[in-house]
Each structure stands twice: as structure tokens, then as C-alpha cells.
N, C-alpha and C positions, 0 to 999 in steps of 0.2 A: 675532448667533447663525445662521447660513443652513444650513436643511434642502433636501437633495437627495433624492430618489427617482431611483434610477438601475436601470435594469432588468439583472438579471444574469443571465440566463437567456432568451432566448441574451445575452451577452453584448452590452451597446449601446456605442457609441462612447465616451460617459462612463467608464460602467464601465470601458472596457480602460484610457483614460486616468487613469483615477484608484487602478488596481489595486495600483500597487506604494505608492502613500502610503496606501491602506486595509490594506493588510498590513503595515506597519509599525505603524500605529496599535494593529492586534489584535496585531503581536508584543509591543510591548512593553506592552499591555496584561496578558497573557499571563505575562509575565515579572513583572510590580508585582500582580496583585491575586491570578496562581494558584500564584505562585512557580519556572513555568517555565523553566528552566536556558536561556541565550541560545545553546548547541549542541546545540537540539531541530532534529529533523531537518527540513528548508526542502525544496520541494518540488523543488529541482535535484538531492535526494539521493533523488529514488524513482524507479524505472523501472518500467515497466509491460510485462512478458515476458511473449509470447502462451504458454500451455503446451503446448509441444510438443517433442518431444525432435528436431523437426527445426531449430526455431531453435536458431541458434548463441550466443543471449546464457541460454537456457535450460540446453540445455545445459550450457555452461561454469560456470553459476552452480549447478547442480544438487546437486552434493556440499554446497556450501556450504550451500545451504535446505536440503537432507537429516540436516544434522550441526546445523545451528541449531533444526529438528524437533524431533529427538531429545532435545536439550539443554534446550527447554522443555516438553517432555510430563514429561522425568523429573521436571524441577524445581518445574512449576507443578502438574501433574496426577499426580503419582510416578507415572508409569507405570514398567513395567520394560524396560530395555533389549530385550526379544525383543516388546516393543506399541510399538517405536517405531521397527524398524529401515529400513531401505530400501525393502521392497517394501511395508511398513504405509505408510511416506509416499508412496510411488509409488499405491496403492491407495487414497488417501483423498484427498489431494490434488494428484493431477498426473491420475488419470484422468477424462476428463470426457467426457457421453454430449453435448455440446457441440461440433457443428460450427465451425471458424471459418469466419466470413462477410464480405467483403468486400460490402457496397451502396454503389455510388454515392453514395446520401446519406445514410449512415452515419458513425459517427467514424471517422477517419483509423486508427488502429487496429483498426476491422475490430471483429465483434460474435464472443463467445467467451468461455473461462477464459482471466484471466490470473493471473500472481503479480506485484502490484505490491509492489516488492521495496523496503526503506529500508537505503540505505547508509551508513555513517558511518566516514569514514576508511577506506576502502577494504575493506571489510568489509561484509558484509550483516546488519544487524542487526533488523530483523524483515521481516516477510511475509506481505501480506494478499492470501488467494486468493479472485479476485473474479468474476465474471459478467456481461459487459458486454452487455446483451443491447437489442433495439428501444428499449422503453421505459422500461428499470430498471439500478441498476448493483446486483445484487446481492453482498452479503458473504456471503461459505459460509463464512471461517477465518479467524485472525490467529493466530500465534504471534511470540515473539520473543524473544532474548537476555535474560535474567533479569537479568544483569548491568543493564541499564539499562531493568530496573524503573521508576527515578525521573522517565524520561522520559514516561511514562505515555502509551505508542505504541499502545496499544487504544484510548484517548479520540480522541489525533489521527487515526489513522487513521479512525475513524469520522466524525468533523468535517470530513474529506479528502473 
């Protein structure tokens, strides 16, 4: 048995070189020990979309996100349809006091508010509303399609 410590943040060359292998061990562990299904969302099914009506990805997915939010709120929190309409969705999860910034040494996506969309078979099944700031990532809210609650998307999102 050989044990190696590799720097994960910032990612070292050893970490990058072994990432896929480590991920496959993690995925198998989750399936065997925690009974996760093999079709649990992967990194390739997650999109980071800036919260901006000027952004084409945000605009094109807005209706789908708002509909999913209403379904989640009514199913999980027992809200009424009037409590989770498009205006409430926009006020609660789209209007942000943060302004988008692109610092030279910052992340490629920049700083600001984002919707981290989880896609499966061409549709959004969860959205994590996050703020990316210079020294932290803040999870604002997560909502998901209750039909996919067996995927434990809240846990997956928190770990991701």
C-alpha cells in the first residue's frame, strides 16, 4: 500500500494527473456504500450560468428554471402557486446586489451571482444559486425536481 498526499487547491500536477482515476473510485464508493444510482449527475451535466438577463444561456433557460422552482416550492415547502410565480422567483433568486466582475487573477467565470444548473437528458433537474466571491463561494439556495429526490441532489451540490 502506498499513500500519497497531493495538493488539491490549487490543483497540483499530480492531482490533475490522477483526477479521473480518483473520481472513478469516488463514484464506485458512492454507488456501493451509499447506493447512489449510476446516472447521478456528473460534472459534465452542470452548467454555471451568470444571473443576468443579458446572458443568452440565462435567458434561454429562465422559463425552465422558474417552472422548476415553482414545482419544488409547492412540493417541498407546500407553497401556493401565487407564492412562487415568476415575479417571486426573479425577486428571490435572480435579483442580486452583486455586480459581475472579471478580475485578472480571478476565476474564468468571474465574480458575482450564478445559477449552477444540473441537466439530465436535456432538461434542468436542479439549480444551485451561488455567489462566487474573491475568497469564498456562498450557496444561496438550491431547488430541484422532486421527481429526482432519490439522487440526493442537495447533498451532491453541497459536496460539489
